[in-house]
C-alpha positions in Angstrom: -20.4 71.3 -68.6 -19.2 68.3 -70.2 -16.0 69.7 -69.8 -16.4 70.0 -65.8 -18.0 66.6 -65.7 -15.0 65.0 -67.3 -12.6 67.0 -64.7 -14.8 65.8 -62.0 -14.8 62.2 -62.9 -10.8 62.3 -63.6 -10.5 63.7 -59.9 -12.3 60.9 -58.4 -10.6 57.9 -60.2 -7.5 59.7 -59.2 -8.4 59.4 -55.5 -9.5 55.9 -55.7 -6.2 54.7 -57.0 -4.5 56.4 -54.5 -6.5 54.9 -51.4 -5.9 51.7 -53.0 -2.1 52.0 -52.5 -2.2 52.7 -49.2 -0.6 49.9 -46.8 -2.9 48.0 -44.7 -3.3 48.8 -40.8 -0.9 46.5 -39.1 -3.0 43.7 -36.9 -2.2 43.9 -33.2 0.1 40.6 -32.1 -1.9 38.2 -30.1 -0.7 37.3 -26.6 0.1 33.6 -25.8 -3.0 32.3 -24.2 -2.8 31.6 -20.9 -1.8 28.1 -19.7 -4.9 25.6 -18.9 -5.0 24.9 -15.4 -3.9 21.1 -14.8 -7.1 18.7 -14.5 -7.7 17.2 -11.4 -7.1 13.9 -10.5 -10.3 11.7 -10.4 -10.1 8.7 -8.2 -13.3 6.5 -8.7 -14.2 3.3 -7.5 -17.0 0.9 -8.7 -18.1 -2.4 -8.4 -18.1 -4.8 -11.3 -18.2 -8.6 -12.9 -15.3 -10.0 -14.1 -16.1 -11.1 -18.0 -12.3 -11.8 -19.0 -8.7 -11.1 -17.8 -5.2 -10.6 -19.0 -1.8 -10.3 -17.9 -2.4 -6.5 -17.4 -6.1 -6.0 -18.6 -9.7 -6.8 -17.4 -13.0 -6.7 -19.5 -15.7 -6.1 -16.8 -19.3 -5.5 -16.3 -20.5 -2.5 -13.5 -22.9 -4.2 -11.3 -24.7 -0.6 -11.1 -25.3 2.0 -13.8 -23.1 4.7 -14.2 -23.4 7.6 -16.3 -19.3 7.9 -16.6 -19.4 4.9 -18.9 -22.7 6.0 -20.9 -24.8 3.3 -22.1 -22.3 0.4 -22.4 -22.2 -2.7 -20.2 -18.7 -3.4 -20.8 -15.6 -1.5 -19.4 -11.9 -2.1 -20.4 -9.4 -2.0 -17.2 -5.9 -1.6 -18.0 -3.9 -2.3 -14.7 -1.2 0.3 -13.6 2.4 -0.8 -13.3 3.2 -2.9 -10.5 -0.6 -3.3 -9.2 -1.3 -6.3 -7.3 -5.2 -7.4 -6.7 -6.0 -8.1 -3.2 -8.5 -11.1 -2.6 -11.5 -11.5 -0.3 -9.1 -12.5 2.5 -7.1 -9.3 2.2 -3.9 -11.0 0.6 -2.5 -10.6 -2.7 -3.7 -12.8 -5.6 -2.6 -12.8 -9.5 -4.2 -11.4 -12.2 -5.0 -15.0 -13.6 -7.1 -15.6 -10.3 -9.7 -13.1 -11.2 -12.1 -15.6 -12.9 -15.8 -15.0 -13.9 -17.5 -15.9 -10.7 -15.7 -13.1 -8.9 -16.7 -9.4 -8.1 -14.4 -6.8 -7.8 -14.1 -3.2 -6.3 -11.8 -1.3 -9.0 -10.5 2.1 -7.9 -9.1 4.6 -11.1 -7.5 7.5 -11.5 -8.4 10.2 -14.2 -11.2 10.4 -16.6 -12.7 7.6 -18.5 -10.8 7.3 -21.9 -13.8 7.4 -24.6 -13.4 4.2 -26.7 -15.8 1.1 -27.3 -15.8 0.2 -25.1 -14.8 2.6 -22.4 -11.6 2.2 -20.6 -9.8 3.3 -17.4 -6.2 2.8 -15.6 -6.9 0.8 -12.4 -4.7 1.6 -9.5 -6.4 -1.1 -6.8 -8.7 -3.9 -7.2 -10.1 -5.9 -4.3 -12.3 -8.9 -4.5 -16.0 -8.6 -3.2 -16.3 -11.4 -0.3 -18.9 -13.8 -1.6 -22.3 -13.9 0.7 -22.9 -17.2 2.2 -26.4 -18.2 0.4 -29.0 -19.0 3.0 -30.2 -22.4 3.0 -33.6 -23.1 2.0 -35.9 -24.3 4.7 -38.0 -26.7 2.9 -34.8 -28.0 0.9 -33.9 -31.8 2.0 -30.3 -32.3 2.2 -29.1 -35.8 0.9 -27.4 -37.9 3.2 -23.8 -38.2 2.3 -21.2 -41.2 2.7 -19.5 -41.2 5.5 -15.8 -40.9 4.8 -13.7 -43.7 6.3 -11.0 -42.3 9.0 -7.7 -43.1 8.5 -5.9 -45.4 11.1 -2.8 -43.0 11.5 -4.1 -39.4 10.6 -1.6 -37.4 8.8 -0.1 -34.4 10.8 -1.8 -31.0 9.9 0.3 -28.0 9.6 0.5 -25.4 12.3 -2.5 -22.8 11.8 -1.6 -19.2 12.2 -3.2 -17.7 15.5 -3.2 -14.5 17.6 -3.0 -14.6 21.3 -6.2 -13.8 22.8 -6.4 -10.9 25.1 -7.5 -11.9 28.4 -8.5 -10.1 31.9 -4.7 -9.3 33.4 -3.7 -11.4 35.9 -0.8 -11.2 38.1 2.3 -13.3 36.6 3.7 -16.1 39.1 7.3 -14.8 38.4 7.5 -11.2 38.4 9.6 -9.1 35.9 12.3 -8.0 37.7 14.4 -5.6 35.1 14.4 -2.2 34.4 11.3 -1.1 32.3 11.1 1.0 29.1 11.3 4.7 31.0 14.8 3.6 33.1 12.9 2.5 36.3 12.5 -0.7 38.1 9.2 -2.8 37.6 6.9 -2.8 40.2 3.9 -5.0 38.8 4.0 -7.7 36.2 0.5 -8.5 34.4 -0.1 -11.2 31.8 -2.6 -10.0 29.4 -2.3 -12.8 26.5 -1.4 -16.6 26.7 -1.2 -19.8 24.2 0.9 -22.7 23.9 2.7 -24.0 21.0 5.7 -26.2 20.5 8.3 -23.8 19.1 11.4 -26.1 19.0 10.1 -29.5 17.9 10.6 -31.2 21.2 7.2 -32.6 21.8 6.4 -30.5 24.8 4.8 -27.0 24.0 6.3 -24.0 24.9 4.3 -21.1 26.6 4.1 -17.8 25.3 3.0 -14.8 26.8 2.4 -10.8 26.5 3.6 -9.3 29.7 2.4 -5.7 30.9 4.9 -4.2 33.4 4.5 -0.9 35.4 6.9 1.0 37.0 6.6 3.5 40.1 5.3 6.4 38.0 2.4 4.1 36.7 4.3 4.0 32.9 3.7 0.5 31.3 5.7 -1.5 29.0 5.1 -4.7 27.1 7.3 -7.7 27.0 7.4 -10.9 25.3 8.0 -14.2 27.5 8.8 -17.4 26.2 8.9 -20.1 28.8 10.5 -23.9 28.0 10.5 -25.8 31.1 11.8 -23.9 33.9 14.1 -21.3 31.6 12.6 -17.9 31.0 13.1 -15.9 27.9 11.8 -12.0 28.4 12.4 -10.1 25.1 11.1 -6.8 23.6 13.3 -4.4 24.5 16.3 -5.3 26.0 17.8 -5.4 22.6 18.2 -1.5 22.2 20.1 -1.8 18.8 17.8 -4.1 17.1 14.5 -3.4 18.6 12.1 -0.6 20.1 9.9 -1.3 23.2 6.2 -1.3 22.9 4.6 1.2 25.5 0.6 1.4 24.9 -0.3 -2.0 23.1 1.1 -5.2 21.6 0.0 -8.3 19.5 1.4 -11.6 19.4 1.4 -14.0 16.5 2.5 -17.8 16.2 2.7 -19.0 12.4 5.1 -21.5 10.6 5.1 -19.5 7.4 8.0 -21.5 6.2 6.2 -24.9 7.0 9.6 -26.3 8.7 7.7 -27.7 11.7 9.0 -24.8 14.1 6.5 -22.0 14.5 7.7 -18.7 14.4 6.6 -15.8 17.1 5.5 -12.6 15.9 5.7 -9.4 18.1 3.9 -6.7 16.9 4.2 -3.4 19.3 2.6 0.1 19.1 4.9 2.6 19.9 3.1 5.8 19.9 0.2 6.6 17.8 0.5 4.9 14.1 4.1 3.9 14.9 4.4 0.4 15.3 7.6 -2.1 15.4 7.6 -5.8 14.2 10.0 -8.2 15.4 10.1 -11.9 14.6 11.8 -14.8 16.8 12.7 -18.4 16.6 13.1 -21.1 19.1 14.1 -23.7 16.8 17.9 -24.1 18.4 16.2 -24.0 22.0 17.0 -20.4 22.5 15.1 -17.3 21.0 17.0 -15.7 17.9 15.5 -12.8 15.8 14.7 -13.6 12.4 15.9 -10.6 10.1 13.8 -8.8 7.3 16.2 -8.8 4.5 19.0 -6.1 5.8 17.2 -5.2 9.3 16.5 -7.3 12.4 12.9 -5.6 12.8 10.5 -3.7 10.6 8.4 -0.5 11.5 5.0 -1.8 10.3 2.0 -3.5 11.6 0.2 -6.7 10.9 -2.9 -6.7 9.1 -3.5 -10.5 8.9 -1.6 -13.8 8.8 -1.9 -16.6 6.5 -0.1 -20.0 6.1 2.3 -18.6 4.1 2.5 -14.8 4.0 1.9 -11.8 6.4 0.2 -8.5 5.2 1.8 -5.6 6.7 0.6 -1.8 6.5 3.2 0.9 7.1 3.6 4.7 6.8 6.2 5.4 3.7 7.4 8.6 3.9 9.3 9.3 0.8 7.9 12.1 -1.6 5.1 12.6 1.2 3.6 10.2 3.7 1.5 7.5 2.4 0.0 4.6 3.9 0.9 1.2 2.0 0.4 -2.2 2.1 3.0 -4.9 1.6 3.2 -8.7 1.9 6.4 -10.8 3.5 7.3 -14.7 3.1 9.7 -16.6 5.2 12.4 -18.2 3.0 15.7 -19.4 3.8 15.3 -17.8 7.4 15.0 -14.0 6.2 11.8 -12.4 5.8 11.6 -11.3 2.6 8.9 -9.0 0.3 6.3 -10.2 -2.3 7.0 -7.8 -5.1 9.5 -5.2 -5.7 7.2 -2.0 -3.8 4.9 -1.1 -1.0 1.5 -0.8 -2.7 0.0 3.1 -1.9 -3.5 3.0 -0.6 -4.9 5.6 -3.1 -6.2 8.9 -0.8 -9.2 10.7 -2.5 -7.7 13.9 -1.3 -5.9 16.6 -3.5 -3.3 16.9 -0.8 -1.8 13.7 -1.6 -1.0 14.9 -4.8 2.2 16.3 -6.4 2.2 19.2 -8.6 5.5 19.4 -10.7 7.3 23.0 -11.1 10.3 21.9 -13.0 11.3 19.3 -15.5 11.2 15.9 -13.6 13.1 13.3 -15.0 11.5 9.9 -14.9 11.7 6.4 -16.6 8.6 5.6 -18.3 7.3 1.6 -18.0 8.6 0.9 -21.1 12.2 1.9 -20.2 12.3 4.8 -21.8 13.8 8.1 -20.3 11.9 10.9 -20.3 10.6 13.9 -18.0 7.6 15.3 -16.6 7.0 18.9 -17.2 6.0 21.8 -14.8 2.0 21.6 -14.3 2.2 17.6 -14.3 -0.2 16.1 -11.6 1.3 12.9 -9.8 -0.1 10.6 -7.4 2.1 8.1 -5.9 1.5 4.5 -6.4 4.5 2.8 -5.0 7.9 2.8 -3.5 10.5 0.7 -2.1 11.4 3.1 0.6 15.0 3.1 -0.4 15.7 4.2 -3.9 12.3 4.8 -6.4 9.0 5.7 -6.1 6.3 4.9 -8.6 4.2 7.5 -10.0 0.6 8.0 -12.2 -0.2 11.3 -14.1 -3.7 12.6 -14.0 -3.9 11.6 -17.8 -2.9 7.6 -17.1 1.0 7.8 -17.8 3.1 5.7 -15.4 6.8 6.0 -14.4 9.4 5.3 -11.7 11.4 8.1 -10.0 14.5 7.4 -8.9 15.3 9.0 -5.3 18.2 9.0 -2.6 18.6 10.2 0.5 22.0 10.5 2.1 22.7 9.1 5.8 21.7 11.2 8.3 19.3 13.8 5.8 15.6 13.9 6.3 14.8 14.7 2.8 14.8 12.8 -0.8 16.8 14.0 -3.3 16.3 13.6 -7.3 19.4 14.1 -9.8 21.0 15.5 -6.8 18.4 18.3 -6.1 16.0 18.3 -3.0 12.8 17.0 -3.6 11.0 20.4 -2.8 12.8 22.0 -5.9 10.6 19.7 -8.1 7.1 19.8 -6.7 4.8 22.8 -5.5 4.1 21.0 -2.2 5.1 17.4 -0.7 2.6 16.2 1.8 4.3 15.0 4.6 2.4 14.2 7.7 3.3 16.1 10.9 
């Protein structure tokens, strides 16, 4: 019996030893995880009070409680490259003018960065117009001393003015040319009118907006400047340098370069949101067109006119169609833009964003040459309409993409490749 037990124990030990020597089963190879879907670009606007401002940063206090910022009442705001704040009057202002008594609407892209204080990247800043406080009924106003009137008051600068619309009246001298549609005019109406001394002669010239009709009841608009017995009709008789206005038109008078000779800004609507702007000077006695850098007219609409610049709105069709704003000033007889790019008005829609499908060359804000890889989501923030597009990614990285458009081609190219090769969709209108 003892011998049998000994034999069984030896057999059991041998079995255990053999089982330990067997190789472990192979672990199945794990498949690569699916790439994460790019996070959606969040476009958010909040109102805040300025606490302090630097060259490209702000410290603000949100006026309303916002759960995105947690319990803190201070938010650090970094300005996207090229961002130009807009004042309460609609005109660009510098960051240094954002003082503590101002309240601003801040539009930012992406999520709030978790830091102390929380941080966002702003792509648009607009000053909120201050409300005029109502006077207290029982408050007694102290009498103010009357300032002496100077014997020879100084001549005030010419204040910009838009010629007011009026009820149409027949023109004393009918337009006798060919209308926009190639037919003889049969009726001429005055729909806007004003006066200004455009050539410094001391006698004001008459400036009118004429609406002319042909035999098929189709209308065109003409700018008329009348100096004594001389009449200058302009607006569509310059086919190489201008477009005719066929739906509506506006006329502004302003002296942007403060030389004592007001300019005439003729802004006409061609079709839908297609506008054209011509600017005329009469300082030589005869109307002459004032150029915009390298072109004689600009496809843009006037938003407003100040003493020193005009604010324009235009559709920029570069890597998509975008509404954009830009200010122009008059220097040395040429209208030149302020800043190097049209500022794109942020659109809170996924259709306005670009999803990268192949490595996209880009120059980062610090001058570093880099690429945005497939899956990167971009928002266009600015363009000069000629050679570059400024963008910001969903995680706040900003850079500039070099583009070119060969003569006669409708699309843009990046590093010699068509734009459609780089993006899942290019959001052009129409």
